[in-house]
Structure formats: C-alpha cells, structure tokens
DSSP file (Angstrom, degrees, kcal/mol; ACC not computed):
  #  RESIDUE AA STRUCTURE BP1 BP2  ACC     N-H-->O    O-->H-N    N-H-->O    O-->H-N    TCO  KAPPA ALPHA  PHI   PSI    X-CA   Y-CA   Z-CA
    1    1 A M              0   0    0      0, 0.0    86,-0.1     0, 0.0    88,-0.0   0.000 360.0 360.0 360.0 130.2   -9.2    6.0   18.0
    2    2 A S     >  -     0   0    0      1,-0.1     4,-1.8     4,-0.0     3,-0.3  -0.437 360.0-117.1 -85.7 158.0   -5.8    6.2   19.7
    3    3 A P  H  > S+     0   0    0      0, 0.0     4,-2.4     0, 0.0     5,-0.2   0.834 115.5  58.6 -61.5 -31.5   -2.7    7.9   18.3
    4    4 A E  H  > S+     0   0    0      1,-0.2     4,-2.2     2,-0.2     5,-0.1   0.883 104.8  50.0 -65.5 -36.9   -0.9    4.6   18.4
    5    5 A M  H  > S+     0   0    0     -3,-0.3     4,-2.6     2,-0.2     5,-0.2   0.903 110.2  49.8 -67.6 -41.0   -3.6    3.1   16.1
    6    6 A V  H  X S+     0   0    0     -4,-1.8     4,-2.5     1,-0.2    -2,-0.2   0.927 112.4  47.5 -63.0 -44.3   -3.3    6.0   13.7
    7    7 A I  H  X S+     0   0    0     -4,-2.4     4,-2.6     1,-0.2    -1,-0.2   0.896 111.2  51.8 -63.9 -39.5    0.5    5.6   13.6
    8    8 A S  H  X S+     0   0    0     -4,-2.2     4,-2.4     2,-0.2    -2,-0.2   0.923 111.5  45.7 -63.4 -44.5    0.2    1.8   13.1
    9    9 A W  H  X S+     0   0    0     -4,-2.6     4,-2.3     2,-0.2    -2,-0.2   0.894 113.9  49.3 -66.3 -38.9   -2.2    2.2   10.2
   10   10 A A  H  X S+     0   0    0     -4,-2.5     4,-2.5     2,-0.2     5,-0.2   0.910 111.6  49.2 -65.7 -41.1    0.0    4.9    8.6
   11   11 A E  H  X S+     0   0    0     -4,-2.6     4,-2.4     1,-0.2    -2,-0.2   0.912 111.8  48.2 -63.5 -42.8    3.0    2.7    9.0
   12   12 A Q  H  X S+     0   0    0     -4,-2.4     4,-2.1     2,-0.2    -1,-0.2   0.880 112.0  50.2 -66.3 -37.1    1.3   -0.2    7.5
   13   13 A G  H  X S+     0   0    0     -4,-2.3     4,-2.2     2,-0.2    -2,-0.2   0.919 111.9  46.2 -66.7 -44.0    0.1    1.9    4.6
   14   14 A V  H  X S+     0   0    0     -4,-2.5     4,-2.5     2,-0.2     5,-0.2   0.911 112.5  51.0 -65.4 -41.8    3.6    3.3    3.9
   15   15 A F  H  X S+     0   0    0     -4,-2.4     4,-2.4    -5,-0.2    -1,-0.2   0.906 110.5  49.2 -62.1 -41.0    5.1   -0.2    4.1
   16   16 A T  H  X S+     0   0    0     -4,-2.1     4,-2.6     2,-0.2    -1,-0.2   0.898 110.1  51.1 -65.6 -40.3    2.5   -1.5    1.7
   17   17 A I  H  X S+     0   0    0     -4,-2.2     4,-2.5     2,-0.2    -2,-0.2   0.926 112.3  46.4 -62.7 -44.2    3.2    1.3   -0.8
   18   18 A L  H  X S+     0   0    0     -4,-2.5     4,-1.3     1,-0.2    -2,-0.2   0.896 113.3  49.7 -64.4 -39.3    6.9    0.7   -0.7
   19   19 A L  H  < S+     0   0    0     -4,-2.4    -2,-0.2    -5,-0.2    -1,-0.2   0.893 113.8  45.3 -65.9 -40.3    6.4   -3.0   -1.1
   20   20 A I  H  < S+     0   0    0     -4,-2.6     4,-0.4     1,-0.2    -2,-0.2   0.903 117.3  42.4 -71.2 -41.7    4.1   -2.6   -4.1
   21   21 A S  H  X S+     0   0    0     -4,-2.5     4,-2.3    -5,-0.2     5,-0.2   0.639  94.2  86.2 -82.2 -13.0    6.2    0.0   -5.8
   22   22 A G  H  X S+     0   0    0     -4,-1.3     4,-2.8     1,-0.2     5,-0.3   0.914  85.3  48.6 -56.0 -52.8    9.5   -1.8   -5.2
   23   23 A P  H  > S+     0   0    0      0, 0.0     4,-2.0     0, 0.0    -1,-0.2   0.887 114.4  46.2 -60.0 -38.4    9.6   -4.2   -8.1
   24   24 A L  H  > S+     0   0    0     -4,-0.4     4,-2.4     2,-0.2    -2,-0.2   0.906 114.4  47.1 -70.8 -40.1    8.8   -1.5  -10.7
   25   25 A L  H  X S+     0   0    0     -4,-2.3     4,-2.4     2,-0.2    -1,-0.2   0.898 112.6  49.0 -67.9 -39.8   11.4    0.9   -9.2
   26   26 A I  H  X S+     0   0    0     -4,-2.8     4,-2.6    -5,-0.2    -1,-0.2   0.893 111.3  50.9 -66.8 -38.6   14.1   -1.7   -9.0
   27   27 A T  H  X S+     0   0    0     -4,-2.0     4,-2.4    -5,-0.3     5,-0.2   0.940 112.2  45.8 -61.9 -47.8   13.4   -2.7  -12.6
   28   28 A A  H  X S+     0   0    0     -4,-2.4     4,-2.5     1,-0.2    -2,-0.2   0.887 113.2  50.7 -63.5 -38.9   13.6    0.9  -13.8
   29   29 A L  H  X S+     0   0    0     -4,-2.4     4,-2.3     2,-0.2    -2,-0.2   0.924 111.4  47.4 -64.6 -44.6   16.8    1.4  -11.8
   30   30 A G  H  X S+     0   0    0     -4,-2.6     4,-2.2     2,-0.2    -2,-0.2   0.912 114.4  45.6 -64.7 -42.9   18.4   -1.7  -13.3
   31   31 A I  H  X S+     0   0    0     -4,-2.4     4,-2.7     2,-0.2     5,-0.2   0.911 112.4  51.6 -67.1 -41.7   17.5   -0.8  -16.8
   32   32 A G  H  X S+     0   0    0     -4,-2.5     4,-2.2    -5,-0.2    -2,-0.2   0.898 110.6  48.6 -61.2 -40.3   18.6    2.8  -16.4
   33   33 A L  H  X S+     0   0    0     -4,-2.3     4,-2.3     2,-0.2    -1,-0.2   0.908 111.8  49.0 -65.6 -41.9   21.9    1.6  -15.0
   34   34 A A  H  X S+     0   0    0     -4,-2.2     4,-2.3     1,-0.2    -2,-0.2   0.912 112.7  47.2 -64.6 -42.3   22.4   -0.8  -17.9
   35   35 A V  H  X S+     0   0    0     -4,-2.7     4,-2.7     2,-0.2    -1,-0.2   0.888 111.4  51.9 -66.7 -38.5   21.6    1.9  -20.5
   36   36 A S  H  X S+     0   0    0     -4,-2.2     4,-2.2    -5,-0.2    -2,-0.2   0.902 110.4  47.7 -64.3 -41.3   23.9    4.4  -18.8
   37   37 A I  H  X S+     0   0    0     -4,-2.3     4,-2.2     2,-0.2    -2,-0.2   0.912 112.3  50.1 -65.3 -41.1   26.8    1.9  -18.8
   38   38 A F  H  X S+     0   0    0     -4,-2.3     4,-2.1     1,-0.2     6,-0.3   0.913 111.7  48.0 -61.7 -42.9   26.0    1.2  -22.5
   39   39 A Q  H  X>S+     0   0    0     -4,-2.7     4,-1.1     1,-0.2     5,-0.9   0.868 111.7  50.2 -66.4 -36.2   26.0    4.9  -23.3
   40   40 A A  H  <5S+     0   0    0     -4,-2.2    -1,-0.2     2,-0.2    -2,-0.2   0.878 113.0  45.2 -70.6 -37.0   29.3    5.4  -21.4
   41   41 A T  H  <5S+     0   0    0     -4,-2.2    -2,-0.2     1,-0.2    -1,-0.2   0.849 121.9  36.2 -76.7 -32.8   31.1    2.6  -23.2
   42   42 A T  H  <5S-     0   0    0     -4,-2.1    -1,-0.2    -5,-0.2    -2,-0.2   0.517 101.9-129.8 -96.2  -4.8   29.8    3.5  -26.7
   43   43 A Q  T  <5 +     0   0    0     -4,-1.1     2,-0.7     1,-0.2    -3,-0.2   0.790  54.6 150.1  58.6  31.5   30.0    7.3  -26.1
   44   44 A I      < -     0   0    0     -5,-0.9    -1,-0.2    -6,-0.3    -2,-0.1  -0.861  25.4-173.2 -90.3 117.9   26.4    7.7  -27.4
   45   45 A Q        +     0   0    0     -2,-0.7     2,-0.6    -3,-0.1    -1,-0.1  -0.283  27.0 143.7-110.7  47.0   25.0   10.7  -25.5
   46   46 A E    >   -     0   0    0      1,-0.1     3,-0.8    -2,-0.1     4,-0.3  -0.774  37.3-157.3 -87.6 122.8   21.4   10.6  -26.7
   47   47 A Q  G >  S+     0   0    0     -2,-0.6     3,-0.6     1,-0.2     4,-0.2   0.807  89.2  53.7 -72.4 -30.1   19.1   11.6  -23.8
   48   48 A T  G >> S+     0   0    0      1,-0.2     3,-0.7     2,-0.1     4,-0.7   0.520  84.5  87.4 -84.4  -3.5   16.0    9.9  -25.1
   49   49 A L  G <4 S+     0   0    0     -3,-0.8    -1,-0.2     1,-0.2    -2,-0.1   0.815  85.1  54.1 -65.2 -30.5   17.7    6.5  -25.5
   50   50 A A  G <> S+     0   0    0     -3,-0.6     4,-1.5    -4,-0.3    -1,-0.2   0.703  95.3  68.6 -78.6 -19.1   16.9    5.5  -21.9
   51   51 A F  H <> S+     0   0    0     -3,-0.7     4,-2.7    -4,-0.2     5,-0.2   0.923  94.6  50.5 -72.0 -44.7   13.2    6.1  -22.1
   52   52 A I  H  X S+     0   0    0     -4,-0.7     4,-2.5     1,-0.2     5,-0.2   0.935 112.8  44.8 -64.1 -48.4   12.1    3.3  -24.4
   53   53 A P  H  > S+     0   0    0      0, 0.0     4,-2.6     0, 0.0    -1,-0.2   0.891 114.8  50.3 -63.2 -35.9   13.9    0.4  -22.6
   54   54 A K  H  X S+     0   0    0     -4,-1.5     4,-2.7     2,-0.2     5,-0.3   0.933 111.6  47.1 -66.0 -44.5   12.6    1.8  -19.2
   55   55 A I  H  X S+     0   0    0     -4,-2.7     4,-2.1     1,-0.2    -1,-0.2   0.927 115.3  45.8 -62.3 -44.7    9.1    2.0  -20.4
   56   56 A A  H  X S+     0   0    0     -4,-2.5     4,-2.3    -5,-0.2    -2,-0.2   0.913 114.3  48.5 -65.2 -42.2    9.2   -1.5  -21.9
   57   57 A G  H  X S+     0   0    0     -4,-2.6     4,-2.6    -5,-0.2    -2,-0.2   0.904 112.1  47.5 -65.4 -42.1   10.9   -3.0  -18.8
   58   58 A V  H  X S+     0   0    0     -4,-2.7     4,-2.3     2,-0.2    -1,-0.2   0.875 111.3  52.3 -68.0 -36.1    8.4   -1.4  -16.4
   59   59 A L  H  X S+     0   0    0     -4,-2.1     4,-1.9    -5,-0.3    -2,-0.2   0.922 111.5  46.0 -64.1 -43.4    5.5   -2.6  -18.6
   60   60 A I  H  X S+     0   0    0     -4,-2.3     4,-2.3     2,-0.2    -2,-0.2   0.915 113.2  49.5 -65.2 -42.2    6.9   -6.1  -18.6
   61   61 A A  H  X S+     0   0    0     -4,-2.6     4,-3.4     1,-0.2     5,-0.3   0.863 108.7  53.7 -64.1 -34.9    7.5   -5.9  -14.8
   62   62 A L  H  X S+     0   0    0     -4,-2.3     4,-1.4     2,-0.2    -1,-0.2   0.882 109.3  47.9 -66.6 -37.9    3.9   -4.7  -14.4
   63   63 A V  H  < S+     0   0    0     -4,-1.9    -2,-0.2     2,-0.2    -1,-0.2   0.901 118.4  41.1 -67.3 -40.1    2.6   -7.7  -16.3
   64   64 A I  H  < S+     0   0    0     -4,-2.3     4,-0.3     1,-0.2    -2,-0.2   0.948 127.8  29.0 -72.9 -49.4    4.7  -10.0  -14.2
   65   65 A F  H  X S+     0   0    0     -4,-3.4     4,-2.7     1,-0.2     5,-0.2   0.493  94.7  96.3 -93.0  -3.9    4.2   -8.4  -10.8
   66   66 A G  H  X S+     0   0    0     -4,-1.4     4,-2.7    -5,-0.3     5,-0.2   0.902  83.3  47.6 -55.9 -49.6    0.8   -6.9  -11.3
   67   67 A P  H  > S+     0   0    0      0, 0.0     4,-2.2     0, 0.0    -1,-0.2   0.904 114.7  47.1 -61.4 -39.2   -1.3   -9.7   -9.8
   68   68 A W  H  > S+     0   0    0     -4,-0.3     4,-2.0     2,-0.2    -2,-0.2   0.911 112.4  49.8 -66.6 -41.7    0.9   -9.8   -6.7
   69   69 A M  H  X S+     0   0    0     -4,-2.7     4,-2.2     1,-0.2    -1,-0.2   0.913 111.4  49.3 -62.7 -42.6    0.8   -6.0   -6.4
   70   70 A L  H  X S+     0   0    0     -4,-2.7     4,-2.7    -5,-0.2    -1,-0.2   0.893 109.2  51.6 -64.5 -40.0   -3.0   -6.1   -6.7
   71   71 A S  H  X S+     0   0    0     -4,-2.2     4,-2.1    -5,-0.2    -1,-0.2   0.876 109.5  50.6 -66.3 -35.7   -3.3   -8.8   -4.0
   72   72 A Q  H  X S+     0   0    0     -4,-2.0     4,-1.8     2,-0.2    -2,-0.2   0.930 112.9  45.3 -65.5 -44.7   -1.1   -6.8   -1.6
   73   73 A A  H  X S+     0   0    0     -4,-2.2     4,-2.3     1,-0.2    -2,-0.2   0.900 113.7  49.8 -65.9 -40.5   -3.2   -3.7   -2.1
   74   74 A L  H  X S+     0   0    0     -4,-2.7     4,-2.8     1,-0.2    -1,-0.2   0.865 107.4  53.8 -67.7 -35.3   -6.5   -5.6   -1.8
   75   75 A S  H  X S+     0   0    0     -4,-2.1     4,-2.0     2,-0.2    -1,-0.2   0.899 110.5  46.8 -67.6 -37.4   -5.3   -7.3    1.4
   76   76 A L  H  X S+     0   0    0     -4,-1.8     4,-2.3     2,-0.2    -2,-0.2   0.925 114.0  47.6 -66.8 -43.5   -4.6   -3.9    3.0
   77   77 A A  H  X S+     0   0    0     -4,-2.3     4,-2.7     1,-0.2     5,-0.2   0.899 111.6  50.8 -64.1 -40.1   -7.9   -2.5    1.8
   78   78 A E  H  X S+     0   0    0     -4,-2.8     4,-2.1     2,-0.2    -1,-0.2   0.896 110.7  49.1 -64.2 -39.7   -9.7   -5.6    3.1
   79   79 A E  H  X S+     0   0    0     -4,-2.0     4,-1.2     2,-0.2    -2,-0.2   0.893 112.1  48.6 -66.9 -39.3   -8.0   -5.2    6.5
   80   80 A I  H  < S+     0   0    0     -4,-2.3     3,-0.4     1,-0.2    -2,-0.2   0.943 114.2  44.9 -65.4 -46.8   -8.9   -1.6    6.7
   81   81 A F  H >< S+     0   0    0     -4,-2.7     3,-1.1     1,-0.2    -2,-0.2   0.820 109.8  55.0 -69.9 -30.1  -12.6   -2.2    5.8
   82   82 A S  H 3< S+     0   0    0     -4,-2.1     3,-0.3     1,-0.2    -1,-0.2   0.779 113.0  43.3 -72.7 -23.9  -12.9   -5.1    8.2
   83   83 A N  T >X S+     0   0    0     -4,-1.2     3,-1.4    -3,-0.4     4,-0.5   0.061  78.4 115.8-103.7  23.2  -11.7   -2.9   11.0
   84   84 A L  H X>  +     0   0    0     -3,-1.1     3,-1.1     1,-0.3     4,-0.9   0.801  64.6  67.1 -64.1 -29.5  -13.8    0.0   10.0
   85   85 A H  H 34 S+     0   0    0     -3,-0.3    -1,-0.3     1,-0.3     3,-0.2   0.759  93.9  60.1 -64.0 -23.6  -15.8   -0.2   13.2
   86   86 A Q  H <4 S+     0   0    0     -3,-1.4    -1,-0.3     1,-0.2    -2,-0.2   0.761  99.4  56.7 -73.7 -24.1  -12.7    0.9   15.2
   87   87 A F  H << S+     0   0    0     -3,-1.1     2,-0.5    -4,-0.5    -1,-0.2   0.769  97.0  70.9 -78.3 -25.4  -12.5    4.2   13.3
   88   88 A I     <        0   0    0     -4,-0.9    -1,-0.0     1,-0.2     0, 0.0  -0.794 360.0 360.0 -95.8 126.7  -16.0    5.3   14.2
   89   89 A G              0   0    0     -2,-0.5    -1,-0.2   -88,-0.0    -2,-0.1   0.459 360.0 360.0 106.0 360.0  -16.6    6.3   17.8
C-alpha cells in the first residue's frame, strides 16, 4: 500500500466525518446563537437555559438527518471493505 493511498483514505474518512457531523453541529450552533441572543435581550443569565433547546434541536436534527448520515457512513464502509484486497500485501 502506497503512502498516497493511505493519505487518500484518511482524507476521505475525515471528509466523511465532517460531512456526517455537519448538520448536527450547525443545528446546535444555530440554537445556541438564538438562545444567546434571547438571553442578551432579556438579561436572563441562566447558564442551564441553553442545554434543553440544544438537546431537543439536535435530537430532532438526528431524526431528520439520521438516515442520510447512516447512508454516508455505510457507503464509506462499503467502499473500504470492497477495496480490502488492496490493504493486504
């Protein structure tokens, strides 16, 4: 196995991880920003206020994007296992 192949597989793995985690991270970021703006305008400085909306939002995003995320992960795993003969030898 050549170093270029290892770098290519690592690059594809990192890209897939970023692609899979993107929707959940963007959802949490958006909800956190909205809660922060709400806290700043109402001057409510409760630290635990942001956790419940983030958890609920990420759960909803996981239900919505879950099948797509799973298909992305399975396609990478299928590609790795179909090229397993290249890793040996």
